[in-house]
N, C-alpha and C positions, 0 to 999 in steps of 0.2 A: 504494499500500500504506499503510494506516495506521501510525502510529509504534509503536503498542503492538504490532503484528504483527512489526515489525522487532526490537523489544526481545525478543519471545519467540524469534524467530530467533537473535538474538545470545546468547542464555542457553544455545543448544545448541553454541555455538562456542567458540573458544579465547580470547576477549578479556577474559573474566573480568568478567562484569556484576555490579555490587554494589548499585546502587540507581537508581532513576529517577524522574522528575516528568512527568507528563501534564497540562500545562496545559490543551490542548483536544484531544489526541490528533490533530494535524493528518495529512492524507493527503499521503505523501511520493512524489513522482513521479520525483525524480531527486536527485543528489548534486552539491556543488559546493565549492569552495574557501571559506574563511571570508569573504574579502574580495568574492567575487563571487555569494554565495548570495543567492537571492532567496526569495519565498513559495513554499511547497510544496517547498522543497529543504532537505536535510540536510547539515551539514557537521561538522567535527571540530576539537578543539584538544588539543595536547599540553602537558605540562609543559615550560615554558621556551621554549615557541614564539614565534618572532618575530612571530607574527600576534596575540599578546595584545592589543597595543595598538589593534588593530582591531576587537577584540571588541565594543566599545560600538556599532559602527556596522553590524554583521552585520544582514542582513535575513533569515537563515535561519529555517525554521520549527521546526527541531529540530536538536540538537547532541549529538554524541559527546564526552564531557569526561572528564579524569582524575579521580582521586580528590583533588580540591583544593577544599576548602571555600571559599575565595574566588571561585574560578571557578564553583562550583555556585551561591553565593549571588548572584553577578552574573547568571548565566543565570535564576535564578528571579525577581530583580528585573525583568528585561526581558521576563518572561513568555514565555519560550522553553521549550518541552519539551526534556528532556535525559535522557541515560542516562550514567551514570558507570561507567567501566570500568578495569580495570588496565591494559589495552594499547589506548589509542585508535586507534593507527594500524592494528592488526590488526582491530578492529571495523570501521574505514572500509573496509577491504580487503573484509571479509565482506559489508558492505552493498552495495558497489559489485557484488560478483558476484551479490547477490540482485536488485538492481534491473536489472541488465543482464546477463541470462543469454546464455551464448554460443550463437551459432547454428551448429550443426554441419552439414557437409554431408551428403547422403544416403549411405546404405551402398551399396556396390556399385562396379562398374568403368564408367567412361566408355568409350563406343565407340571413342574415339580413342586410348586407352591402348595401348601397345605392351609386351606381356608375353612374353618368351620361354619356351621349354620349360624344363621341370626348375625352375620357380619354385614355391615353397610358400607358399601364402596361408592365413592364419587366418581365423577367423569374424569377421563384422561389420566387415570392412574397407571403407573408402572410398578409392578411387583416382581422381583427378581427370583432366581433359583433358590430352592429350599428355604423360602421365607414360611413362617408359621403365624398365622392370626387366629386367635381364639375367639369364641363366641362372644357376642354382645359387643364387640368392638365397632367403632365407626371411624372411617378414614375419608376425610373430605377431598375434593377434587384437585388434581394437578399435583399430587404428592408422588414422590419417587421413593421407593422402598428397594434397597440393594439387596443382593443375595445374603441369605444366612440371617436375615433379621427376624428376632421373635417379639410378637406382640401379644401380651396375655389378655385375659378376659376383660370386657368393659372399659377398654382404652379409647379415648376420644382423640384423634389426631385431626388438627385443622387443615387449611388449605396450603397448597404450595410449600410443603414441608419436604425436607431430604433426610432420609434415615439411612446411614452408611452401613456398609457389610457388617454383620454380626453385632449390631447394638440390640439392646434388649429393653422393651418397655413393660414394666411390670403392671399388675392389675389396677384399674381404675385411674391410671395416670391420665393427665389432660395436657395435650400441647396445642398451643394456639396456632397462628398462621405465620408461615415464612420462617419456621424454625429449622436448625440444622442440627442432627445428632451424628457425631462422628463415630467411626468403627470402634467397636467394643466398649462403648460408653453403656452405662446401665441407669436407667430412669426408674426410680420408684422401687428400689431393692429395700430390703427390710432395715429398718433403723437399729441401731446397736443399743438394744433396750433390754437390760436384765436387771433383776432384784436380787440383791444378797439375802440369803436366808440361812438357817442352821444346817441345812442339807446341800447347800451351795447355791449356785445362780438359778433363780426362776426367770424364765423367759416372759417378757412383757409382750403381748400381742400387738403387732404393728398394723393397725387398721386404718390408718390414714390414707393420704394420697400425695402425689407430687403434681405440682401445676407449673408449667412453663407457659408464659404470656407470649405474646407475638414477638418475633425477630429475636429470638434467643438461640444462641450457638453453644454447643456443648463439645468439647475437645475428646480425642481418643482417650479410652480408659478411664474416663471421669465417671464417678458414682454420685448420684444424688439419691438420698435415703427417704423413705416415707417415715412418718412418725406414728406414735400408737393412736393418736387421734388427731383430727385437724388436717393441717396440710403443710407440706414444705413447698414454698413459693419463690420462683424466680420471675421477676418482673421483666417487662418489655425491654428489649434492646441490650439486655446483659449478654457479654460474651465470656465464656468460660474455657480455659485452655485445657491441655491433656493432664491427666493424671491428677485431677482435683478431687478431694472427698468433701462433700457437702452433707453434713449430718441431718438427723431427723428434726423436723420442725423449724428449721432455719428459714428466714425471710430475707431475700436479697432484692434490693431495689432496682430502680430502672437504670439502665445504661452504665452498669459497672463492668469493670474489666478485671477478671481474675485469673492470674498467671499459673503456670504449672506448679504441682505440688503443693498448693495451698490446701489447708485443712481447716474447715469450719466445723466446730463441735455443735451438738444439738441444742436448738432454741436460740441461738445467736441471730441477732437482727443487724442486717447491713443496710445503710441508707442508700440514696441515689447517687450515681455519679462516682462511687468508691473505686479506687484502683488498689488491688492487693497484688504486690509482686511476688515473685517465685518463693515458695516455702514459707510463706506467711502462715502462722497458726493463730486461730481465733478460738478463744476459750468458750466453754459453756454459757450460754444465756448472756453473753457480752453484747452491748450495743455499740456499733460503730456508726457515727454520724455521717451525714452526707457529705460529698465531695472531700472525704479523707483519702489521703495517700500514704500507704504503708510500704515502706522499702523492704527489699528481700530479707527473708528470715526473721522478721518482726515476730515477737511473741505478744499477742494482744490479750492481756488478762483482765482488763478493767474497761469500763465504758470510754469512749473517745468521742469528743465533741466535734461538731460540724467543722469542716474546713482545715482539720489539723494535718500536718505532715509529719510522719512518726517513724522512728527507726529503732533497732535494738531490741534486746530481750533481758527483761520486759521492756516493751515499748515506751519510748519516752519522746518528747518533741525533737525533730530531727536536728535542729541547731544545737541542742544541748548534747545529743548524742554524737555529733561530730566533735564538739569540745572534749568530751569524755574520750572518745576514740583517739584523739591527738595526744592524749596522756596515757595511754595504755602502755606503750613501749617504755614509759619512764617509770613505771610502778615498782620495778625491783630497786631503781635508785631510791625513790621516795620511801619505800619500806625499810631500806638500809638506813636512810638518814633519820627515820622515826625510832628505829632500835638504838641508834646512838644517842639521841635525845632522852629516851627512856632509861 
């Protein structure tokens, strides 16, 4: 696709095209990172990018750049075609989708799929090989179910969802519209509920449900447990990475981002717009306010107010954590000095 065609495509998108320069209107066959791009490839550069120093060496035929006159001037001097946008990363995402259109499976039901009685299927559904759908479940139109997916009884799956291979949806779970459940994720598994008795652990029946609202994405190997009563709730727009554990009765707000290996214990409440980086742990029944950012490996044991940026174990304000971390390597000397004083 010629670069001018891509610019015309971007003008219809969300990236905010402002101006462009066509040195020779190159034919763009693919996209690549700035340092690895070669002829007939497109790349992008953001404000403050660590790749700025590699800009001089790029062999890309075209660039998406920010509204930065020094970058634009440099691209022009290198005789590289460019388009300047307000959101280079969004523009690059749009270009990737255009250059690499998703290949969707054929509509219809594979002959090896097992679909029990009293299952309601909407229009234009794709059901792959060895899928199992139990009775009482309802799947709305335009949903894609890849091979090996298991859907238990009385599950309701909305419109335009994608369930990737070998994911499992447990009884009574509810998925809204435009959700993505990646391979080997488990929605609605039993919560970890046991009561200590004199004879050992007594299992608490887990009779609740899991609800995913619209536009929720769940990564590979992630598990979202159902509670003993009530629901585990993931609100609209939240994105969950691979290998995340979400305990029974957790409520997660809208538009959150939860990175790999996060563990959220039962009953925790997460506000809207929260970012939990890799390996963050959230304790039982803790409340995390809206727009909180927790850096990797945080241990959140107490309630966190809205808008905080936190770090450390146990979690404390990020600026305080940075000051503490700067002194960690000095602790042996400090301890030695204290022993002398005492």
